[in-house]
C-alpha positions as CSV (number, residue, x, y, z in Angstrom):
1,X,10.0,3.7,10.7
2,X,9.8,7.0,12.8
3,X,6.2,6.5,14.7
4,X,3.4,9.0,12.3
5,X,1.8,11.2,14.6
6,X,-2.0,11.2,14.8
7,X,-3.5,13.4,17.4
8,X,-7.2,13.0,15.6
9,X,-9.1,10.5,13.9
10,X,-12.8,11.5,12.3
11,X,-14.9,8.1,12.1
12,X,-17.6,8.4,9.0
13,X,-19.7,5.4,9.6
14,X,-21.6,3.6,12.1
15,X,-18.2,1.3,13.9
16,X,-17.8,-1.2,16.9
17,X,-17.9,1.4,20.0
18,X,-14.5,-0.5,20.4
19,X,-12.6,1.7,18.2
20,X,-13.4,4.8,19.4
21,X,-12.4,3.7,23.2
22,X,-8.9,1.8,22.0
23,X,-7.9,5.3,19.6
24,X,-8.9,7.6,23.0
25,X,-7.2,5.2,25.1
26,X,-3.6,6.0,23.5
27,X,-4.3,9.7,23.5
28,X,-6.3,10.4,19.8
29,X,-9.2,12.8,19.8
30,X,-12.4,10.9,18.0
31,X,-15.0,12.8,16.4
32,X,-17.8,10.4,14.8
33,X,-19.9,12.3,12.3
34,X,-22.9,9.5,10.3
35,X,-24.0,9.9,6.9
36,X,-22.1,13.3,5.6
37,X,-22.7,13.8,1.9
38,X,-19.8,14.1,-0.5
39,X,-19.2,18.0,0.3
40,X,-19.9,18.0,3.7
41,X,-17.0,15.7,4.2
42,X,-14.4,17.5,1.9
43,X,-15.2,20.1,4.2
44,X,-14.9,18.4,7.8
45,X,-11.7,16.0,6.3
46,X,-9.1,19.3,6.3
47,X,-9.1,19.1,10.4
48,X,-8.2,15.1,10.9
49,X,-5.1,13.4,10.5
50,X,-6.8,9.7,10.0
51,X,-10.3,8.7,8.9
52,X,-11.7,5.6,9.9
53,X,-14.8,4.1,7.3
54,X,-16.4,0.8,6.4
55,X,-18.1,0.6,3.1
56,X,-20.9,3.4,2.5
57,X,-18.2,6.5,2.6
58,X,-16.9,7.2,-0.4
59,X,-12.9,8.5,-0.4
60,X,-12.6,10.2,-3.4
61,X,-10.1,11.9,-5.0
62,X,-11.8,15.2,-4.2
63,X,-11.9,13.9,-0.7
64,X,-8.5,13.1,-0.6
65,X,-6.9,16.5,-2.1
66,X,-9.1,18.5,0.4
67,X,-7.3,16.6,3.5
68,X,-4.4,18.8,4.1
69,X,-3.4,16.8,7.2
70,X,-4.5,13.4,6.6
71,X,-1.7,10.7,7.0
72,X,-4.2,7.8,7.0
73,X,-7.4,5.9,5.8
74,X,-8.6,3.3,7.8
75,X,-11.2,0.8,6.4
76,X,-12.7,-1.0,8.7
77,X,-13.1,-4.7,6.7
78,X,-11.8,-6.0,3.9
79,X,-11.2,-4.7,0.5
80,X,-10.6,-0.9,-0.4
81,X,-13.1,-0.8,-3.5
82,X,-14.4,2.8,-1.5
83,X,-11.2,4.6,-1.3
84,X,-9.0,6.1,-4.3
85,X,-6.1,4.4,-3.7
86,X,-3.6,5.5,-6.4
87,X,-5.0,9.6,-4.6
88,X,-4.5,8.6,-1.3
89,X,-0.5,6.9,-2.6
90,X,-0.1,10.3,-4.7
91,X,-0.5,12.4,-1.4
92,X,1.6,10.1,0.9
93,X,-1.7,8.9,2.3
94,X,-1.7,5.2,4.1
95,X,-4.4,2.8,3.7
96,X,-5.5,0.6,5.2
97,X,-7.8,-2.5,6.0
98,X,-8.5,-5.1,8.4
99,X,-7.7,-8.1,5.9
100,X,-8.9,-11.2,8.7
101,X,-11.6,-9.1,10.4
102,X,-14.7,-10.3,8.5
103,X,-13.2,-14.1,7.1
104,X,-15.2,-16.3,9.6
105,X,-18.5,-14.3,8.8
106,X,-18.2,-13.8,5.1
107,X,-17.3,-17.8,4.8
108,X,-20.5,-18.8,6.7
109,X,-22.4,-16.6,4.5
110,X,-20.6,-18.5,1.4
111,X,-21.6,-21.8,2.7
112,X,-25.4,-20.9,4.0
113,X,-25.7,-19.4,-0.3
114,X,-23.9,-22.9,-1.2
115,X,-26.5,-25.2,1.0
116,X,-29.3,-23.1,0.4
117,X,-29.1,-23.6,-3.2
118,X,-28.7,-27.2,-2.7
119,X,-31.9,-27.8,-1.0
120,X,-33.9,-24.3,-2.1
121,X,-34.3,-23.4,1.4
122,X,-35.6,-19.5,0.7
123,X,-37.8,-20.8,-1.9
124,X,-39.5,-23.4,-0.2
125,X,-39.2,-20.9,3.1
126,X,-41.5,-18.2,0.8
127,X,-43.7,-21.1,-0.5
128,X,-44.6,-21.9,3.1
129,X,-45.6,-18.4,3.5
130,X,-48.0,-18.4,1.0
131,X,-49.6,-21.3,2.3
132,X,-48.3,-24.0,0.1
133,X,-47.1,-27.3,1.1
134,X,-45.0,-28.2,-2.2
135,X,-42.8,-31.0,-1.8
136,X,-41.9,-31.9,-5.4
137,X,-41.3,-28.4,-6.7
138,X,-38.0,-28.3,-4.1
139,X,-36.6,-31.3,-4.9
140,X,-32.8,-30.2,-4.2
141,X,-29.1,-32.2,-4.2
142,X,-26.7,-33.5,-2.0
143,X,-23.3,-31.5,-1.6
144,X,-21.8,-34.7,-0.8
145,X,-19.4,-35.9,-3.6
146,X,-19.8,-32.7,-5.4
147,X,-16.7,-30.6,-7.0
148,X,-16.6,-27.2,-5.3
149,X,-14.2,-24.7,-7.4
150,X,-12.9,-22.0,-5.3
151,X,-11.2,-19.2,-7.0
152,X,-9.2,-17.2,-4.9
153,X,-7.2,-19.0,-2.4
154,X,-6.8,-16.2,0.5
155,X,-8.0,-16.4,4.2
156,X,-11.7,-17.1,3.5
157,X,-11.5,-19.5,0.3
158,X,-9.5,-21.6,2.6
159,X,-12.2,-21.1,5.6
160,X,-14.5,-21.9,2.7
161,X,-12.5,-25.1,2.1
162,X,-12.5,-26.7,5.7
163,X,-16.3,-26.3,6.1
164,X,-17.4,-27.4,2.9
165,X,-14.9,-30.6,3.3
166,X,-17.1,-31.2,6.2
167,X,-19.9,-31.8,3.8
168,X,-18.0,-34.3,2.1
169,X,-17.5,-32.1,-1.1
170,X,-14.1,-32.2,-3.3
171,X,-12.5,-28.4,-3.5
172,X,-10.4,-27.7,-5.8
173,X,-9.3,-24.1,-6.9
174,X,-7.2,-21.5,-8.3
175,X,-5.2,-18.6,-7.0
176,X,-2.2,-17.0,-8.8
177,X,-0.3,-16.3,-5.5
178,X,-0.9,-19.0,-3.1
179,X,1.6,-21.9,-3.8
180,X,-0.3,-25.1,-5.0
181,X,1.6,-26.9,-2.2
182,X,0.2,-24.6,0.6
183,X,-3.3,-25.4,-0.5
184,X,-2.8,-28.8,-0.9
185,X,-2.3,-28.7,2.5
186,X,-5.5,-27.9,3.5
187,X,-7.4,-30.3,1.3
188,X,-7.5,-27.7,-2.3
189,X,-6.0,-29.4,-5.2
190,X,-4.8,-26.2,-7.4
191,X,-5.3,-25.9,-11.2
192,X,-5.4,-23.9,-14.0
193,X,-9.1,-22.2,-14.6
194,X,-9.4,-24.0,-17.8
195,X,-9.3,-27.0,-16.3
196,X,-11.7,-26.1,-13.2
197,X,-14.5,-24.8,-14.8
198,X,-15.7,-27.8,-16.7
199,X,-15.1,-30.1,-13.0
200,X,-17.3,-27.7,-11.1
201,X,-20.7,-28.5,-9.7
202,X,-20.7,-25.0,-7.6
203,X,-18.2,-22.4,-8.0
204,X,-17.9,-19.7,-5.3
205,X,-15.3,-16.5,-6.0
206,X,-13.4,-14.7,-3.5
207,X,-11.1,-12.4,-5.5
208,X,-10.6,-8.5,-4.9
209,X,-12.3,-6.6,-8.0
210,X,-9.7,-5.8,-10.3
211,X,-9.2,-5.8,-14.2
212,X,-7.8,-9.3,-14.3
213,X,-10.9,-10.5,-12.3
214,X,-14.3,-8.1,-13.8
215,X,-16.1,-10.4,-15.3
216,X,-14.3,-13.6,-14.6
217,X,-17.4,-15.7,-14.9
218,X,-18.7,-14.8,-18.7
219,X,-20.5,-16.2,-21.2
220,X,-17.5,-17.6,-22.5
221,X,-16.8,-19.2,-18.9
222,X,-20.3,-20.5,-18.2
223,X,-20.4,-22.7,-21.4
224,X,-17.1,-24.2,-20.5
225,X,-18.8,-25.6,-17.1
226,X,-21.2,-28.3,-16.6
227,X,-25.1,-27.6,-17.6
228,X,-26.8,-26.5,-14.2
229,X,-23.6,-25.5,-12.6
230,X,-24.5,-23.1,-9.3
231,X,-22.6,-20.3,-8.7
232,X,-22.2,-17.9,-5.1
233,X,-20.3,-14.5,-5.3
234,X,-19.9,-13.3,-1.8
235,X,-16.4,-11.3,-2.9
236,X,-16.9,-8.3,-5.0
237,X,-20.2,-7.4,-7.3
238,X,-18.7,-7.5,-10.7
239,X,-16.5,-10.2,-10.7
240,X,-19.5,-12.1,-12.1
241,X,-20.6,-10.6,-15.2
242,X,-24.3,-9.7,-14.1
243,X,-25.5,-9.8,-18.1
244,X,-24.0,-13.2,-18.8
245,X,-25.1,-14.5,-15.3
246,X,-28.5,-13.7,-16.5
247,X,-28.3,-15.4,-20.2
248,X,-27.1,-18.8,-18.1
249,X,-29.6,-19.0,-15.6
250,X,-32.7,-18.0,-18.6
251,X,-31.1,-21.0,-20.9
252,X,-30.3,-23.5,-17.9
253,X,-26.6,-23.6,-18.0
254,X,-26.5,-21.6,-14.4
255,X,-28.6,-23.8,-12.4
256,X,-28.9,-21.1,-9.2
257,X,-26.8,-18.2,-8.1
258,X,-26.2,-17.1,-4.6
259,X,-25.5,-13.6,-4.7
260,X,-24.3,-11.3,-1.7
261,X,-22.9,-8.5,-3.8
262,X,-24.0,-6.4,-6.9
263,X,-21.9,-4.0,-9.4
264,X,-24.4,-1.4,-8.2
265,X,-26.1,-2.0,-4.5
266,X,-28.5,-1.7,-4.3
267,X,-29.0,-3.1,-7.5
268,X,-31.8,-1.0,-9.4
269,X,-31.7,-3.7,-12.4
270,X,-34.1,-6.6,-10.9
271,X,-33.8,-9.0,-13.0
272,X,-31.0,-10.9,-10.9
273,X,-32.8,-10.7,-7.9
274,X,-35.9,-11.3,-9.1
275,X,-35.0,-14.6,-10.6
276,X,-36.8,-17.8,-9.0
277,X,-33.3,-19.3,-9.1
278,X,-31.2,-16.7,-7.6
279,X,-30.7,-16.4,-3.8
280,X,-29.6,-12.6,-2.8
281,X,-29.0,-10.7,0.0
282,X,-27.9,-6.9,0.8
283,X,-24.2,-7.0,0.5
284,X,-24.3,-9.1,4.4
285,X,-20.7,-11.4,3.8
286,X,-19.5,-8.9,6.9
287,X,-22.8,-8.3,8.9
288,X,-22.6,-10.1,11.7
289,X,-21.9,-9.0,15.5
290,X,-18.6,-10.2,16.0
291,X,-17.2,-9.4,12.3
292,X,-18.3,-5.5,13.1
293,X,-16.5,-5.8,16.8
294,X,-13.4,-7.8,15.2
295,X,-13.0,-5.1,12.5
296,X,-13.5,-2.3,14.1
297,X,-11.2,-3.3,17.0
298,X,-8.7,-4.4,14.5
299,X,-8.5,-0.9,12.8
300,X,-8.2,0.9,15.7
301,X,-5.5,-1.7,17.1
302,X,-3.4,-1.1,13.8
303,X,-3.7,2.8,13.9
304,X,-2.4,2.6,17.3
305,X,0.5,-0.1,16.8
306,X,1.4,2.4,13.7
307,X,1.1,4.9,15.7
308,X,3.6,3.6,18.7
309,X,6.1,2.4,16.1
310,X,5.3,-1.3,16.6
311,X,4.5,-2.4,13.3
312,X,2.5,-1.7,9.9
313,X,-0.1,-4.0,9.5
314,X,-2.9,-4.2,6.6
315,X,-1.5,-1.4,4.6
316,X,-2.6,-1.6,1.0
317,X,-0.2,1.0,-0.2
318,X,2.7,1.4,2.0
319,X,4.3,-2.3,1.5
320,X,7.5,0.1,1.4
321,X,7.3,0.8,5.4
322,X,6.8,-2.9,6.6
323,X,10.6,-3.1,7.3
324,X,10.8,-0.1,9.1
325,X,10.4,-0.7,12.4
326,X,13.9,-0.9,13.9
327,X,16.6,1.4,15.0
328,X,18.6,0.6,12.1
329,X,16.1,1.2,9.5
330,X,15.8,4.8,11.4
331,X,19.4,5.4,10.7
332,X,19.3,4.3,6.9
333,X,16.1,6.3,6.3
334,X,18.1,9.2,7.5
335,X,21.3,8.6,5.4
336,X,19.4,7.9,2.0
337,X,17.1,11.0,2.7
338,X,20.8,12.6,3.7
339,X,22.3,11.5,0.4
340,X,19.5,12.4,-1.7
341,X,20.0,15.9,-0.4
342,X,23.2,16.4,-0.9
343,X,22.9,15.3,-4.6
344,X,19.6,17.8,-4.6
345,X,21.3,20.6,-3.8
346,X,24.8,20.0,-5.7
347,X,22.7,19.9,-8.7
348,X,20.0,22.3,-8.4
349,X,21.2,24.2,-11.1
350,X,21.0,21.6,-13.8
351,X,17.9,19.9,-13.5
352,X,15.5,18.3,-13.9
353,X,16.5,15.1,-13.3
354,X,16.2,12.1,-15.7
355,X,17.6,9.1,-14.0
356,X,18.9,7.7,-10.5
357,X,20.7,5.2,-9.7
358,X,20.0,3.3,-5.9
359,X,23.2,0.9,-5.0
360,X,23.4,-0.7,-1.7
361,X,26.1,-2.8,-0.9
362,X,26.4,-5.2,2.3
363,X,24.5,-7.8,4.2
364,X,23.0,-5.4,6.5
365,X,21.4,-3.7,3.4
366,X,20.1,-6.2,1.7
367,X,16.7,-6.2,3.2
368,X,16.5,-2.1,3.1
369,X,16.2,-1.7,-0.3
370,X,13.0,-0.8,-1.1
371,X,13.2,1.5,1.3
372,X,16.4,2.9,0.6
373,X,15.0,3.4,-2.7
374,X,12.1,5.6,-1.0
375,X,14.6,7.9,1.2
376,X,16.6,8.7,-1.4
377,X,14.1,10.0,-3.6
378,X,12.5,12.0,-0.9
379,X,15.7,13.8,-0.4
380,X,15.9,14.7,-4.2
381,X,12.4,15.5,-4.9
382,X,12.1,17.4,-1.1
383,X,11.4,21.2,-1.9
384,X,10.6,20.4,-5.5
385,X,8.0,22.8,-6.9
386,X,4.5,20.9,-5.6
387,X,6.1,17.9,-4.3
388,X,5.5,16.6,-0.8
389,X,7.7,13.4,-0.8
390,X,7.4,10.7,2.0
391,X,8.5,7.3,1.4
392,X,4.8,6.2,0.4
393,X,4.4,8.2,-2.5
394,X,8.5,9.0,-3.7
395,X,8.5,6.4,-6.4
396,X,5.5,7.4,-7.8
397,X,6.3,11.1,-7.7
398,X,9.5,10.6,-9.5
399,X,7.9,8.1,-11.8
400,X,5.1,11.1,-12.4
401,X,8.3,13.3,-12.8
402,X,9.8,11.5,-15.7
403,X,12.6,10.0,-13.5
404,X,13.9,6.5,-14.6
405,X,15.1,5.1,-11.3
406,X,17.2,1.7,-10.9
407,X,18.0,-0.2,-7.7
408,X,20.4,-3.0,-7.0
409,X,21.9,-4.7,-4.5
410,X,25.4,-6.2,-4.4
411,X,27.3,-8.5,-2.1
412,X,29.5,-6.8,1.1
413,X,32.8,-6.3,0.1
414,X,33.8,-5.6,3.7
415,X,32.1,-1.9,4.1
416,X,31.2,-1.5,7.7
417,X,27.6,-0.9,8.2
418,X,27.1,-1.5,4.7
419,X,27.0,1.2,1.9
420,X,24.9,3.0,-0.4
421,X,25.8,4.6,-3.5
422,X,23.7,7.1,-5.6
423,X,24.1,8.7,-9.4
424,X,21.9,11.2,-11.0
425,X,21.6,12.3,-14.2
426,X,20.4,16.0,-15.0
427,X,20.6,17.8,-17.6
428,X,23.3,15.4,-18.8
429,X,25.3,15.7,-16.0
430,X,26.6,13.5,-13.4
431,X,26.6,13.7,-9.7
432,X,27.6,10.7,-8.0
433,X,27.2,10.4,-3.7
434,X,28.1,7.5,-1.0
435,X,27.3,7.1,2.2
436,X,26.8,5.0,5.2
437,X,26.0,4.7,9.2
438,X,28.9,5.0,11.8
439,X,28.1,5.2,14.9
440,X,24.6,5.8,14.9
441,X,25.3,8.7,12.6
442,X,24.7,9.0,8.7
443,X,27.8,9.7,7.0
444,X,29.3,10.8,3.7
445,X,31.8,9.0,2.0
446,X,32.7,10.3,-1.6
447,X,30.9,13.1,-3.7
448,X,31.3,12.7,-7.3
449,X,34.9,10.9,-7.4
450,X,36.3,13.2,-4.6
451,X,36.8,10.7,-1.3
452,X,36.6,12.6,1.7
453,X,39.9,12.0,4.2
454,X,37.0,12.5,7.0
455,X,33.5,10.9,6.9
456,X,31.3,14.3,6.4
457,X,28.8,14.1,9.2
458,X,25.1,14.8,7.7
459,X,23.5,16.9,10.1
460,X,23.4,20.4,10.3
461,X,24.5,23.2,8.0
462,X,27.2,21.8,5.2
463,X,28.6,23.8,2.6
464,X,29.7,21.8,-0.1
465,X,31.9,23.3,-3.0
466,X,34.2,22.2,-6.0
467,X,37.4,23.9,-6.2
468,X,41.3,23.3,-7.4
469,X,43.6,21.8,-4.8
470,X,45.9,24.8,-3.0
471,X,46.9,25.2,0.0
472,X,45.6,29.0,0.6
473,X,42.3,26.9,0.2
474,X,40.8,26.5,3.6
475,X,42.3,30.2,4.9
476,X,40.5,32.2,1.8
477,X,37.3,30.5,2.3
478,X,37.9,31.1,6.2
479,X,38.3,34.8,5.4
480,X,35.4,34.8,3.0
481,X,33.2,33.7,5.1
482,X,34.2,35.5,8.2
483,X,33.4,38.7,5.7
484,X,29.8,37.1,5.7
485,X,29.3,36.5,9.0
486,X,29.5,32.3,9.3
487,X,31.9,30.8,11.1
488,X,33.9,27.6,10.5
489,X,32.6,24.3,13.0
490,X,34.5,21.9,10.4
491,X,36.2,21.2,7.0
492,X,36.6,18.0,5.5
493,X,39.0,17.9,2.1
494,X,39.0,15.1,0.0
495,X,41.9,12.6,0.3
496,X,43.4,13.6,-3.3
497,X,45.4,16.8,-3.8
498,X,45.1,17.3,-7.4
499,X,42.7,18.7,-10.2
500,X,39.3,20.1,-9.1
501,X,37.3,18.3,-5.9
502,X,34.3,18.8,-4.0
503,X,35.2,20.2,0.1
504,X,32.5,20.2,2.6
505,X,32.7,23.1,5.3
506,X,30.2,22.6,8.9
507,X,29.1,26.6,9.3
508,X,27.1,28.2,11.9
509,X,24.4,29.1,9.5
510,X,23.7,29.2,6.1
511,X,25.4,31.6,3.4
512,X,23.2,34.3,2.8
513,X,24.6,34.0,-1.3
514,X,26.6,31.9,-2.4
515,X,27.8,33.8,-4.9
516,X,30.9,35.1,-2.7
517,X,32.2,32.1,-3.3
518,X,32.5,32.9,-7.0
519,X,35.9,33.8,-7.0
520,X,37.3,30.2,-5.2
521,X,34.5,27.8,-6.0
522,X,33.3,26.2,-9.0
523,X,29.9,24.7,-8.0
524,X,28.9,25.5,-4.7
525,X,25.6,23.6,-2.9
526,X,24.3,24.2,0.8
527,X,21.8,22.6,2.9
528,X,20.4,22.1,6.4
529,X,20.0,18.7,7.9
């Protein structure tokens, strides 16, 4: 990936000072403005290339659409619930978080809540402060030998498991992504949720909040649990259905809950907070000096590494860029964009596009299929009305435009450097092009069944035209271009000499009016690469 230019960054919340220092040490100008209202942020954001937030700043579609220069939104923490990722993706803005920055802090708080639930520590403390000495009221239970169900076996779930195993707990879990053999290696037996609920004495959730996890613990699932099960949520408010939890607490089906997060923060409905069997915190999962320092430092280093073209870590909407940090990928991206641009120019009178088929070939192309698809679409969609495509948003823009995109990869047939073939359909007409990288330069080898005798270098001012083969064709084109004040710098003819074929002329400057070629060519296209 070509380095992304980030010159100015706005930090809209209190983050560790190391964040600002690292950015400034690497030549990035930093402005810190905290506690801005939405209208103030909208007015301010237009001047910045980057935005760093924690959880209080709501980066809505309105804010994103007002950000004419924004290239990256960095969240100093895990999750991106406060960022409209879809709106950012549509504008081609990278959304990045620090997935490991608060792992230890969140895991430790989870363990603290589990221990507090087992021994009624907060309730006993409040009783003592009220002048009481009531040992019988706060009879607890050992964690030793109990079963802990961990829903979500990512970084935090793993750390919770290792810590609670030290107390002699049996750890079981569920995760749709982490392979069972991986979690088994750190002592967690995976099983379906239907098998997990009835076995647990304690349940802790560590998943993102999404449609599939919202209300994961509800009336139905509580009914499947052991009577008196205790639950902890240090992940996201809403994973546990709050109304269902309150009903389970009132009935005794749930014996206690440790909550660090709520659907509404701060919660206006105090029913759960005020319940005697609920231990609650004001979203303190990442509130340690170490986590804040780590998250602030991590987000700055991730931005700097991206700017310097080293790597891309923590991006939640730009996975396509992950394998673009090498010189070979830069050349292939240029090839894809150039082939897309050639086909866009050749089919200009036939729009809109309805279908794009991208076929890569060769071993060197095997890992490039994702970004090659995006690169081709960037070339195809560039200069379209209202379109500002890049590798991040090209696929979503194509889908929004009603374009069906298919991508396949074929094994090599000996083609040097790999091959990219693209076929587009527009208004019932089909156009095809194939190209490769030769000597570090993107070239087109064939255009709509016209295979060029010499590869056409995809740079400079290029004039493509379709005409019948004729010995006088070159001289006729040269004379016509000379009349228009345009010089020929190169000429590429197809190997075949029969029928209507595509030719390419490298010219000193674009032709002012393509209709000047009407007497010689049946179709014309020109572009500058």
